[in-house]
N, C-alpha and C positions, 0 to 999 in steps of 0.2 A: 158192345159198350152198354147197351140197355140191360143186358144180363148182369153186368157188374153193378149197375145202379140199383137194380132190383135186389141183388144179394146184399148190398150195403144197407138198403132200407130195412130189409128183414133183420139184419144183424143189429141195427140201431133199435128197432122195435123190440127185439129179444132182450137187449141190454136194458131198455127202459122198463120192460116187464120184470126183469130180474131185480132191478133197483126198487121198484114199487113193492114187490113181494118181500124183499129184505126189510124195507121200512115198515111194512105192515106187521111182519113177524116181530120186529124190534118193538114196535108200539104195543103189541099184544103182551110181550114179555114184561115190558115196563108196567103195563096195567095190572098184570097178575102180581107182580112184586108189590105194587102200591096197595092193591086190595088185601093181599096177605098181611102186609105190615099193619094196615088199619084194623083188620080183624084181630090181630094179636094185641094191638093197643086197646081195642074195645074190650077185650077179655080182661085186661088189667084194670081198666077204668070202671066198668060196670061189674060189680061183684054180685054173686048169688046165682043159684040155679033157677031155671025158668025165666031168665032174663034175655033170652035169645032175640026177641023182637026189638028190645031196647038197644041191644048191641048192634043189630043189623041196621036199625034206624040211624045210629051214631055213625056207622061206616058210610052209609049212603049220604048223610049230611056232609061228611068230610070229603067224599068224592065229588059231590056237587060244588063244594067250596073250592076244590082244586080245578074246577072247570070240566069235570068229566060228567057227561050226560048219563043219567041212569036209564038204561034200556033193559029189556027183558034178558038180554045176554049178560049184562053186568049183574043183574039181580040173581040169575041162576049161577053165575060164577061165584058170587059170594056164598051162596048155599053149598056149592060143590066144595069150595075151600074149607068151609066149616065142617062139612061131613067128612072130608078126608082127614082133617086134623083130629076130629073126634074118633074116627075109626083107627087111626094110627097112634093115638095119644101123642100127637105132635105139638101140643101147646107149649110155647116157650115160657109162659108165665110160671108154670110149676117149677121148671128147672132153674130159672133165674132167681126166683124167690128163695128156693132152697139153698142155692149157692150163696146168694147175698146174705142170708141169715147165718149160714155156717161160717162165713168169713167176717161177719160183722162189718160189712162195708157201709160207709156213710156216703150218701149222695147229696151233694150240696147244690 
């Protein structure tokens, strides 16, 4: 009977660990999505080359306003996302501006 209790405890601990891992992964994915969206918005709002520091400051302010603590990991994540978007020409601003201009879409 003690063996069954021990197995049950280990199964419960494994389940708790799995749930915690899932929640952490989910939180990380949400954070990456939020940061990526804010980086894209900063690109729209702050125009001009050489304005990276201002764009990053804007992203950090928005993250803090959302209750996200700016850590070294968050700081490096912002830089990594920007580098990846630059490397792959993945900025949405260019495509959405071109599309909106060609369709003469009015946003109210």
